[in-house]
C-alpha positions as CSV (number, residue, x, y, z in Angstrom):
1,M,0.1,0.0,0.0
2,T,1.3,3.3,-0.9
3,R,1.5,6.2,1.3
4,R,-1.3,8.0,-0.3
5,Q,-3.3,5.0,0.0
6,A,-2.9,4.8,3.5
7,V,-3.7,8.2,4.1
8,I,-6.8,7.9,2.1
9,E,-7.8,4.8,4.2
10,L,-6.9,6.6,7.5
11,A,-9.3,9.5,6.5
12,L,-12.2,7.2,5.7
13,R,-11.7,5.5,9.1
14,A,-11.7,8.9,10.6
15,E,-15.0,9.8,9.1
16,K,-16.6,6.6,10.2
17,W,-15.3,6.9,13.7
18,T,-16.8,10.6,13.8
19,V,-20.2,9.0,12.7
20,K,-20.0,6.6,15.6
21,L,-19.2,9.5,18.1
22,F,-22.1,11.5,17.2
23,Q,-24.4,8.5,17.4
24,A,-23.0,7.9,20.9
25,L,-23.6,11.3,21.8
26,G,-27.3,11.0,20.9
27,Y,-27.3,12.7,17.3
28,S,-29.0,11.2,14.3
29,V,-26.4,11.4,11.4
30,T,-27.0,11.8,7.7
31,H,-23.9,10.9,5.6
32,S,-22.7,13.0,2.6
33,P,-25.6,14.9,2.0
34,I,-25.9,17.8,-0.6
35,V,-27.0,21.0,0.9
36,E,-27.4,24.0,-1.4
37,G,-25.2,22.6,-3.9
38,F,-22.6,21.7,-1.5
39,Q,-21.6,18.1,-0.7
40,I,-20.6,17.9,3.0
41,D,-19.2,15.1,5.2
42,L,-22.2,14.9,7.7
43,V,-25.3,16.7,8.8
44,V,-26.0,15.8,12.4
45,R,-29.4,16.4,14.2
46,K,-30.4,16.8,17.9
47,D,-32.9,18.9,19.8
48,D,-34.5,20.0,16.6
49,L,-31.2,21.6,15.5
50,S,-29.1,20.3,12.4
51,H,-25.5,21.1,12.0
52,P,-23.3,20.7,9.1
53,V,-20.0,18.8,9.9
54,E,-16.8,18.6,8.0
55,V,-14.1,15.9,8.9
56,K,-10.4,16.6,8.2
57,L,-7.3,14.5,8.5
58,R,-4.2,14.8,6.6
59,P,-0.5,13.6,7.1
60,A,0.3,16.1,9.9
61,T,-1.1,16.7,13.5
62,L,-0.8,20.5,13.3
63,F,-3.4,22.1,11.2
64,G,-2.5,25.3,9.3
65,M,-4.4,28.5,9.3
66,H,-5.2,28.6,5.5
67,E,-6.8,25.0,5.8
68,L,-8.8,26.3,8.9
69,A,-9.9,29.3,7.1
70,R,-11.1,27.5,3.9
71,E,-13.1,25.0,5.7
72,A,-14.5,27.5,7.9
73,L,-15.5,29.9,4.9
74,R,-17.2,26.9,3.3
75,L,-19.2,25.9,6.3
76,R,-20.4,29.4,6.9
77,T,-21.7,29.7,3.3
78,I,-23.5,26.6,4.0
79,T,-25.1,27.9,6.9
80,T,-26.0,31.1,5.5
81,N,-28.0,29.6,2.7
82,S,-29.7,26.8,4.3
83,K,-31.7,25.9,7.7
84,L,-28.5,24.5,9.0
85,T,-26.9,26.2,12.3
86,S,-23.6,26.2,14.2
87,P,-21.3,24.3,11.9
88,I,-18.7,22.0,13.4
89,L,-15.2,21.3,12.0
90,V,-13.6,18.1,13.2
91,L,-10.0,18.1,13.2
92,F,-8.1,14.7,13.8
93,G,-5.1,16.8,14.8
94,M,-4.0,19.7,16.8
95,V,-4.3,23.6,16.6
96,S,-2.7,26.0,19.0
97,R,-4.7,28.1,21.4
98,Q,-4.1,31.1,19.2
99,A,-5.3,29.4,16.2
100,R,-8.3,28.3,17.9
101,S,-9.3,31.7,19.3
102,W,-8.8,33.6,16.0
103,S,-10.4,31.0,13.7
104,Q,-13.6,30.6,16.0
105,N,-14.0,34.2,16.6
106,E,-13.2,35.1,13.0
107,Y,-15.8,32.6,11.4
108,G,-18.2,31.6,14.1
109,F,-17.9,27.9,14.0
110,R,-17.2,25.1,16.6
111,L,-13.8,23.5,16.3
112,W,-13.4,20.0,17.6
113,D,-9.6,19.3,17.6
114,I,-8.0,16.1,19.0
115,D,-8.3,17.3,22.7
116,V,-12.0,18.0,22.2
117,L,-12.4,14.7,20.6
118,R,-10.8,12.7,23.3
119,E,-12.9,14.6,25.9
120,K,-16.3,13.7,24.2
121,A,-15.0,10.0,23.6
122,Q,-13.9,9.4,27.4
123,P,-17.2,7.9,28.4
124,F,-16.8,5.4,25.6
125,P,-13.7,3.3,25.9
126,N,-13.8,1.6,22.4
127,L,-14.0,5.0,20.8
128,L,-11.3,6.3,22.7
129,R,-9.2,3.6,21.9
130,E,-9.8,3.7,18.2
131,L,-9.3,7.5,18.2
132,N,-5.8,7.2,19.7
133,E,-5.1,4.5,16.8
134,I,-6.4,7.0,14.2
135,V,-4.1,9.8,15.5
136,A,-1.0,7.6,15.9
137,G,-1.2,6.7,12.2
138,S,-0.9,10.5,11.4
139,P,2.8,11.7,11.1
140,A,3.6,14.8,13.1
141,L,4.6,18.1,11.5
142,P,7.8,19.8,12.6
143,I,7.2,22.3,15.3
144,L,9.1,25.6,16.2
145,T,12.5,25.0,17.6
146,A,13.3,26.5,21.0
147,A,15.4,29.2,19.4
148,T,12.5,30.4,17.1
149,K,10.2,30.5,20.1
150,G,12.8,32.6,21.9
151,E,12.9,35.0,19.0
152,A,9.1,35.3,19.1
153,E,9.1,36.0,22.8
154,R,11.8,38.6,22.5
155,L,9.9,40.5,19.5
156,I,6.6,40.3,21.4
157,E,7.9,41.5,24.7
158,Q,9.5,44.5,22.7
159,L,6.2,45.4,20.9
160,E,4.3,45.2,24.1
161,D,6.9,47.4,26.1
162,H,6.4,49.8,23.4
163,L,2.7,50.0,23.5
164,R,2.9,50.5,27.2
165,Q,5.5,53.3,27.1
166,N,6.7,54.8,23.9
167,T,10.7,54.9,24.5
168,L,11.9,53.9,21.0
169,S,13.3,56.3,18.8
170,P,11.9,56.6,15.1
171,S,14.9,54.6,13.8
172,D,14.7,51.9,16.5
173,Y,11.1,51.4,15.8
174,E,11.8,51.0,12.2
175,K,14.4,48.3,13.1
176,L,11.9,46.4,15.1
177,C,9.4,46.4,12.6
178,Q,11.9,45.2,9.9
179,E,13.0,42.4,12.2
180,V,9.2,41.3,12.9
181,F,8.6,41.1,9.1
182,V,11.9,39.2,8.6
183,Y,10.9,36.8,11.3
184,L,7.6,36.2,9.9
185,F,7.9,36.0,6.1
186,D,11.6,35.1,5.5
187,P,12.4,33.9,2.8
188,D,9.2,34.8,0.8
189,L,10.1,38.3,1.4
190,Y,13.8,39.1,1.0
191,G,16.2,41.8,0.1
192,F,15.2,44.1,2.7
193,Q,16.9,47.6,2.8
194,R,16.3,50.6,5.3
195,Q,16.3,54.1,4.5
196,S,15.8,53.6,0.6
197,Q,15.4,56.6,-1.6
198,T,14.4,57.4,-5.2
199,T,17.3,58.4,-7.7
200,D,15.9,61.9,-7.6
201,G,16.3,62.2,-3.8
202,A,12.8,63.4,-3.5
203,N,11.4,60.2,-1.7
204,R,12.7,58.3,1.2
205,Y,11.0,55.5,2.8
206,D,11.7,53.4,5.9
207,F,12.4,50.2,4.1
208,I,11.4,48.1,1.2
209,C,11.7,44.4,0.3
210,R,11.2,42.1,-2.7
211,I,8.8,39.2,-3.1
212,K,10.2,35.8,-3.8
213,P,7.9,33.7,-6.2
214,G,6.5,30.5,-5.0
215,N,4.3,31.3,-2.0
216,S,0.7,31.4,-3.0
217,F,-0.5,34.3,-0.8
218,W,2.5,36.6,-1.8
219,D,2.1,35.4,-5.4
220,A,-1.3,36.7,-5.2
221,V,-0.5,40.0,-3.7
222,R,2.1,40.5,-6.4
223,N,-0.4,39.6,-9.4
224,D,-3.5,41.3,-7.8
225,F,-1.7,44.7,-7.3
226,R,0.9,44.5,-10.0
227,T,3.8,45.2,-7.5
228,R,7.3,43.5,-7.4
229,A,8.0,44.9,-4.0
230,I,6.4,45.8,-0.5
231,L,7.1,49.1,1.0
232,F,7.0,49.8,4.7
233,E,6.7,53.0,6.5
234,C,6.6,53.1,10.3
235,K,5.0,55.8,12.3
236,N,6.3,55.9,16.0
237,Y,3.6,58.4,17.2
238,E,1.8,58.7,20.5
239,Q,-1.6,58.4,19.0
240,G,-3.0,56.7,16.1
241,I,-1.9,58.1,12.9
242,G,-4.4,60.1,10.7
243,P,-5.1,60.8,6.9
244,D,-2.0,63.2,6.4
245,Q,0.3,60.2,7.2
246,V,-1.7,58.2,4.5
247,Y,-1.4,61.0,2.0
248,S,2.3,61.5,2.5
249,T,2.9,57.7,2.0
250,E,0.8,57.4,-1.0
251,R,3.2,59.5,-3.0
252,Y,5.7,56.7,-2.7
253,L,3.7,54.4,-4.6
254,F,2.7,54.3,-8.3
255,T,1.7,51.5,-10.8
256,G,4.3,52.3,-13.6
257,G,7.1,51.4,-11.2
258,L,5.5,48.0,-10.0
259,R,5.4,49.5,-6.6
260,T,1.7,49.7,-5.6
261,V,1.6,47.9,-1.9
262,C,2.6,49.6,1.2
263,F,2.4,48.3,4.8
264,L,2.0,51.5,6.9
265,I,2.6,50.4,10.5
266,S,2.0,52.5,13.7
267,R,2.3,52.1,17.4
268,M,-1.2,52.5,18.1
269,P,-4.4,51.7,15.7
270,P,-5.2,54.2,13.0
271,T,-7.9,56.6,13.1
272,D,-10.9,56.6,11.1
273,G,-9.7,59.2,8.9
274,A,-6.7,57.2,8.2
275,L,-8.8,54.3,7.0
276,R,-10.9,56.5,4.6
277,A,-7.7,58.0,3.3
278,A,-6.3,54.3,2.5
279,Q,-9.6,53.4,1.1
280,G,-9.3,56.6,-1.2
281,A,-5.9,55.5,-2.5
282,M,-7.4,52.0,-3.4
283,R,-10.4,53.2,-4.9
284,E,-9.1,56.2,-7.0
285,A,-5.4,54.7,-8.0
286,G,-5.4,50.9,-7.0
287,K,-2.8,51.4,-4.4
288,L,-3.0,49.4,-1.4
289,I,-2.0,50.9,1.8
290,L,-2.6,48.3,4.7
291,L,-2.7,49.9,8.1
292,L,-1.3,47.8,10.6
293,S,-0.4,48.4,14.4
294,N,1.7,46.7,17.0
295,S,-1.2,44.7,18.2
296,D,-1.3,43.3,14.7
297,L,2.5,42.4,14.6
298,I,1.9,40.6,17.8
299,A,-0.9,38.5,16.7
300,M,1.0,37.6,13.5
301,I,4.0,36.4,15.7
302,K,1.7,34.5,17.9
303,L,0.4,32.7,14.6
304,K,3.9,32.0,13.4
305,G,3.7,28.3,14.6
306,E,0.8,27.8,12.2
307,P,1.5,27.0,8.7
308,G,0.3,29.9,6.6
309,G,-0.7,31.7,10.1
310,P,0.6,35.0,9.4
311,E,-0.1,35.1,5.7
312,N,-3.7,34.2,6.6
313,Y,-4.0,37.0,8.9
314,L,-2.8,39.6,6.4
315,D,-5.2,37.8,3.8
316,E,-8.2,38.5,5.9
317,R,-7.2,41.9,6.5
318,I,-6.8,42.8,2.9
319,W,-10.0,40.9,2.2
320,K,-12.0,42.9,4.7
321,F,-10.5,46.2,3.4
322,V,-11.4,45.3,-0.1
323,I,-14.9,44.5,0.4
324,S,-15.5,47.4,2.8
325,L,-14.4,49.8,0.1
326,P,-17.3,52.6,-0.5
327,R,-18.0,53.9,-4.0
C-alpha cells in the first residue's frame, strides 16, 4: 500500500469514527448529503437543530491557518444559505490556542480538535481507543524550535513594552518592525533595505523588500496589485495616525514602477480618517496601503507556529479592506 493510499484509508476511518461518536452522543446522522449545492461530510441533528459537519485528517497533527480558514468559510456559506446552524469542524489533529481563538472568533464555528474529541469520547472506551489509533497513524508536522520560540518571545516583549510606553526612537522602531517581518516571512520576503530613496532624492521610505515567487499568498499580492515589492512606513506616534500620514505615504507608490503596496505600521491603531484615506488610495489609484499596528504584529507573531498563519492574517485584513470599500 502506498503512503497516499494509507492516508486515504485513514481519512475514511476517521470519518466513520466521527459518525459513531455523534451517534453515541445522541445525534442522528446523515452521511454525505448535498446542501445548497455543496456536498458535505455529515449533517447531525439533535434537539431539533441540524448542524453541518466537516471531518479533516491529513498527514500532520498540526493544522494550518489556511486550511482552517478555507473549511470555515465553506461551512459558513452553507449555513448562511440553508436551515443548518452552528457548523462543526472536526479535526483529527491539533491547533494552537491562538489559532483556535482566532479562527472561531473570525468565522463563528465550533472546532473539535483532538483534545475536544478525546474529551467527548472519554465515556466510550472503545471509541477512545480507536481515536488514539487513528491519530497515531498520522505523522507529526515539525514544530517551532526553542530558538525560534525565543525570538518570538523577544519580539512580542519589545512590541508590548513599546505599546505601554513609547521609549523607542523612530529609527529603533523601524528596525524592530523590519525584524518582525523578516522573522515572519523570510525567505518569501527578501532583500530588505532600510532608508531607501528614489534616484531623484525626492522620496525616502523606511524600508522596502522584494517578493520571492512560490508562496501562494505573496504570489496573489504580486499579481493582484501588480507589484514587485512591498514598501514599509513606520510611524512611531503617541496616538493613532491620521489621513495626513496616509497621503504622505501614497506619493511613494505608483503603478508604472510596479510599486503599489505599502504596509503602514504605527504604534497605536489608526484613526477612522486614516482608514478613509487608505480607501481613497485604493479606490482612485489601485494602491494598497494596509494599516497595521503593534497589536497586529503581535497577533501575527503568535500565529507563526501555524503553517500559513501570518499570511492568512494578512489575507483576511486585505479581504476585509477590499470588500468594505465605499464607492
